N, C-alpha and C positions, 0 to 999 in steps of 0.2 A: 504494500500500500504506500502511495506517495503522500507526503505530509506537506502542509502549508507552513511557512515560516514567517516570522515577523521581525526582520532585521532591517537596519538602515542600509540603503543601497551602497554597494562597494564601488565607489567612483574614483577613477584614477586622479581626476582633478582635485579631489578633496583629501587625498592621502598626504600625510605629513612628509613622507619621502618615498622614493621609488627604489629603495634598497630591499630586495625580496627577503634577504636574511634578517634584516632589521624588522620587517613586517611580520615575519614568522616569529621572531623572538617576542614581539608585542602580543601576538595571538597566544603563544605558549604561556606568557605571563598571565593573561586573562584566564586561560584554561586552568592554571594552577590556583587561581582565586575562586574557581567555581567548585563548591563543596561536593556537588553530585558527581564530579569527575574523579574517580578513584585514583587513576594513574595517568595524568596528562602526558607523561613522557612515553607512554606505550606507543609503539609504532609497528606497523606491518612492514616487514622487510622481505622483498622479493629478489631472489637470485636466480641464476640459470646455469645449467651445466654447459660444458664446452659445445655440446651438440644442440643447445637451445631448449632443453627441457626445464621448465620453470618450477620453482618451489617457493612457498611463502611460510612465514611464521611471525609471531609477535616477539619483539625484543624491546628493551628499554633504552631510550636515549640517555647516554652518559654525559654528553656535553655538546655545546654548540658555540661556534665563534662566528666571525664575520664571513667565513668562507666555507666551513665544513660542519657536518654532523658527526659525532663520535659514538661508537658503541663497542662493547666487549663481548667476546665469545670464545669458544674453543676452535682452534685452527683445524682440528681434525673432525669437526662436526660436518654435516652435509653442507651447511651454508659456508663454512670455512673452506672446504674443498672446492665448492663451486666458485667462490671468490678467487681462489688461486688459479683456477682454470679459465675463468671469465670475469675479470675484475670490474664488472659494472652491476649496478643494483638500482632498484626503485624502493622508495619508502613512502608510506602513507600514514599521516596522523588524522584521526577522526574524533571530533569532540561533539557528539550529538546534542549535548545540552546547550551548546553555542551555535549549533547548525553550521559547523565549519569543518572543512578538511583541508589539508595541505599535502601536495604530492611533490616528491623530489625524484629526479633521475640523475645519475652521474657515475663517475669513475670512483672506485673504491681502492684505498691504499691502506697498508698496515701502519699502525702507529709504532713509534720507537719502543724498544725494550724498556727504556727509562719511563716512558709514559705508562706502559703496561704495569711496570713494577709499582709506580706511584698509586695507580688505581687499585691494584691488588692489595697493597698494604693499607689502603684507606678503608677497606672493608672490615666488618666485624670478624673476630677470630674464627667463629664457627663457620661463617661463610667461606673464609679462606680454606678451612679444612675440607669443606664440601667440594670446593673447586679442585683441591689436590686429589681427593678420592674419586672424582667424577671422570668418566670416559664418555662424554656426551654423545648420545645418539647410537651407542653400541648396544647390541642385544645382551641381556643378562637374564639369568634363570628365574629370579624372584625379587620381590621387594626386600625380603630378608637378606638376600645377598648384597643389596645396596647398603643396608644398615651395617652389615658385617665389614664391608669395605671401609665405610666411614669410621667405625670403631677401631679398625686396624690402623688407619691413618692417625687417629687420635693417640693411640698408644705409641706409634713410631715417632710422632712429633712432640710428645710430652717433654716439657723442659726446654723446647726450642723457642728462643725469644723472637726471632724474625723468621717466619715461615717462608720457604722457597716458592716463588711463583712457578706453577707448572709451565714447562717449556712450550706446550701446545695450547696455551691460553693467552689471549692478548687482545689488543684493541685495533679498531679500524676507523678510518674516517671516510665519509662519502663527500666527494667534491662535486656539488651539483652543477649540471649544465642546463637544467630545466627545473623551475619551481612553479607550481600552480596553486593559487589560493582560490578556494571554492567557498561560497557562502550561500545558504538557502534564502530564498525570497518567496513572497506570495505569488500565486498563479503560475508556478513552475518557471518563473523567470530567474533562474539561479544566476548568481554573479560568478564569473570565472575569469580571473586575471592570470594570464600565462606569461611568465617571465622566462626568457631563454637567453643564452649567450649569443651575441652578435657574431655572425659568420664572417670570416676573413673576406674583406672586399665587398661585403654586402651593402647595397644601397636600399634602404628601407622605404616602403610605401608609407608615407606619413599619415595617410588616412586610416591605415590599419595598425601601424606599428609606431610606438613611441620610444625614444631613447630614455633609458632609466639610469640607475646608478652604475658607474663604472662601465664595464662592457656588457651590461644587461640591456635588453630591450623588453618591452611589455606589450602584449596584445590582449584584447578582450575576445573570448571565445563564445560562440553560441551555446546555450544551455545543453 
């Protein structure tokens, strides 16, 4: 069933700036203030194998800056292996309470070992132990076997002040080449602002395409 929304129109002329990463950061901040949104940082991450077979899953945004989104996972998981073979991904944030979603497409790169170490050691000790015990995505005979692995790691690491980060666990950053801001409106007239990087040598049609922040341009898409 389609729903009607009651939002102020998303008009390029009325935006405070045309930096899509800044606009996303503002929307994320608003989502964090909405009590009904349990995890505003939750995002659907889509990757694909070398032969183009897609897969999706929910992950948590770990950080955002002026140019990238960051997240952490196991390099030997399905998504980790697919990113090694095909280093491009799509991400979607959806905040139904605000009638908004944001899409990102772009290249994915691994974060440095120092970045991964900092994130790992910022986590609660129990979470670090779980990450050491975990072999994400691999088959195991039972839930009890998972608990036994965790208990074994707890014994092995007893007395260790600084736990070692697993070599197969670390961070990634998505460098977007496309960002779309979607906002629900009445009468199915959804607002869709499509930011993309200007192509080399491109001469834009100013009736359809506006110069935005840096090397970004923005277009309005039909709903």
